[in-house]
N, C-alpha and C positions, 0 to 999 in steps of 0.2 A: 322651691315654688310653693309647696304646701305650707311651710312656715310663714311665708309672706302672706298667703291667703288668710291664715289664722290671725296674724298680727294686724292686718289692715282691713279685713272684712268681718270675720266671725267674732273676734273679741269685742270690737265696738258695738256690734249688734247684740251680743250677749249682755253687755252693760246696759244698752238701751232697753232691753227686756227685763233685766234683773232690777233696775232702779225702782220701777213702780211697785214691785213686790217687796223689795228690801226696805224701802222707806216707810212702809206701812207699820213696821215694827214700832216706830216711834209713837204711833197713835195709842198704843196700849190696848188693854182689853184682850179680846180673843185674837187680835192681830199679832200678839206676842209670839205666837207659834212660828212666825216668819223670822225669828231672831237668827236662825242658822244661815240666812241669806245676807244678813246685814254686813258682817265683817268680810266675807269673801267679795261681796260687791264693792265694798269700800277699798279693799286692797287692789281690786281690778281697776277701780277708778283712779287711784293714785298711780298705778303702773301706766295706764293708758294716757293719763294727763302728761306724763313726762316723755312719752314715746309717740305713739300713733296720733293722738289728738293734738299734740304739739305740731306734728308735721301737717296734719289736715288743716289746721288753722294758720299755719306758718307764724305762730306766736308761741313763745316758750314761757313757762311759768316764771314769775318773779318770786322773790322771797315771801314765804308764807302762803303761797297758792298751792297747797298740797293736792287738792281735788279739782276736777274740771269745773265743778259748780262754783268754787271760789274764784276761779279764773274767769268764769262767765260774768261775774260782777263787774269786771273791768272790760272784757271784750264786747259786751252789749253796747257800749258807747262808741265803739270804733265806727268810722264811716266806711262805706263800701261793703263788699261781700262778707268780710269777717264779722262786722256788726250785724248784718242781716241774718247770717247763719246763727250767730250767738243769740239773737233775739228769738228765733224760732226754737232753738234748744231750750232757752230760758222759759218760754211759754209751755213747752212740753213738761219740763221739770216742775214748774209751778202748778200745773194742772193736777199733778199727783200729790204735791204737798204745797199748800198755799204759802207764799212768801219764801220759798226755798232760796231763790236767787233774787 
């Protein structure tokens, strides 16, 4: 039960919190001190993209969609609830880095 709680609740929330911090590394300047978050957040993104986030969206990555952000470029155009959820997540990601998705 604890493993499922981590897999389906805590790890996606951790990615949700880590993304705004980790992506700031790309801005340069004094933001570079956040580089230590960049690669662990990226690995978590890839892992969750193929596991938990695939089940949440009931859509599995196709060739070349390593990260969830890459998959959102396709998902945002889906009709129904998948597209609506993808657009909300896209707006959140783009808030922290303009034009990310």
